[in-house]
N, C-alpha and C positions, 0 to 999 in steps of 0.2 A: 499512197498519199494522193489526194485529189489536186488537180491543177485547175486554177481559175484564170481565164483569159478574157479581158475586155476587148471587144472588137466590133467592127461593122458586121452585122449578121447577114445583111443582104440589101440589095438595091434593085429596084425594078421600075421601069416605065411601061405602063400598060400598052400592049400591042393591039388589043381589041377593046374598044370602049364598052363599059358595062359588064365585062367578063372578068371575074376574079381569077387571079393567078397567085400561086404560092411564091412568096418572097423568101421564106426560110422554113427549114425543117431540120431539127437536130440530127446529127449523124449518129451512127451506132455508138453506144457507150458514152454519149454526151447528153447532159442535161443543160438546158439553156434558161436564161432569164432575160426577157426582153425588157429593156429599161426606157427606151425612147424610140419614137418614130417621127421622122420629119417628112411632111407632105409638102411638095413644092408644085404649085400650078404655074408652069412656065409658059402657058398659052396666053393668048390675048383676050380670052373670054372667061367669065365665071364658070364654075363647074361644081360637081359634087363627087365625094368619094366615100368608099366603104372599107372597113377593115374587119377581118374575120379571124377567129382563132378556134380551130378544131383540134382538141387535144389528143384525138386518136384516129384522125382520118383526113378526108378532103371534102367535107361538106361545107360549102360556102353559101349560106342562105340565112334567113332570119334566125334560125336556131343557133348559129355560131357567130352572129354579128356582134361586134363590140362598138363600132361606130357605123352609122347607117345614113346615107344621103346627107353628109355634112357639107354645107356650102363652103366653097373656097373661091375667093375673088381672083381675077386675072393677076398674075405676077405675085401672088401672095404665098407665104409659107406658114404652115402650122407645125409647131413643135409639141408633140404629145408625150408627156412624161408618164410612164406607166410602170407596172410591176406585174409581168405575166410569166410565171414559171411554165416551162414546156418540158414534158417528159422525154426520156431517151427514145430516139428513133421512132416516134409515133405521130406527133402532131404536126400541123402546118399553120403558119401565119400567112394569110392571104390578103390581097388588096385589090381594089378596083377603082377606076375613075370613069365617070359617065362617058367621057369623050376620049377617043383613041389618041394616045401620045400627049395628053394634056398634063398629066401629073407624074412626078417622079416620087417614089417612096423609098426612104432609107431607114433601116432598122438597126439600132445599136443595142448592145447588151453584153451579157456574160455567157461564156461556155465553160462548163465544168466537166472535166474528164478524169 
């Protein structure tokens, strides 16, 4: 019988501006559904962010982009309500902010085991 658990899937503050990093990848024998992502620009200046979903690898470019160069003001948060199924032990959800340490990304969803 399958178990469904709602949880925070991952949280990340970009260590290198402009470089996409994986925030979540389903574990072996786990299928996930990303339900929301919160993007918080805690810096004092406006910035831009990107979100990628590669369902079978780690390619983070225009071919896997879901949000690209979205403007976010200083001190602002964006709540993105989504529905992104992720296959077992294969895909990666990745994020980037143009400026180092400007944005924190938090992903919430379901894990089915």
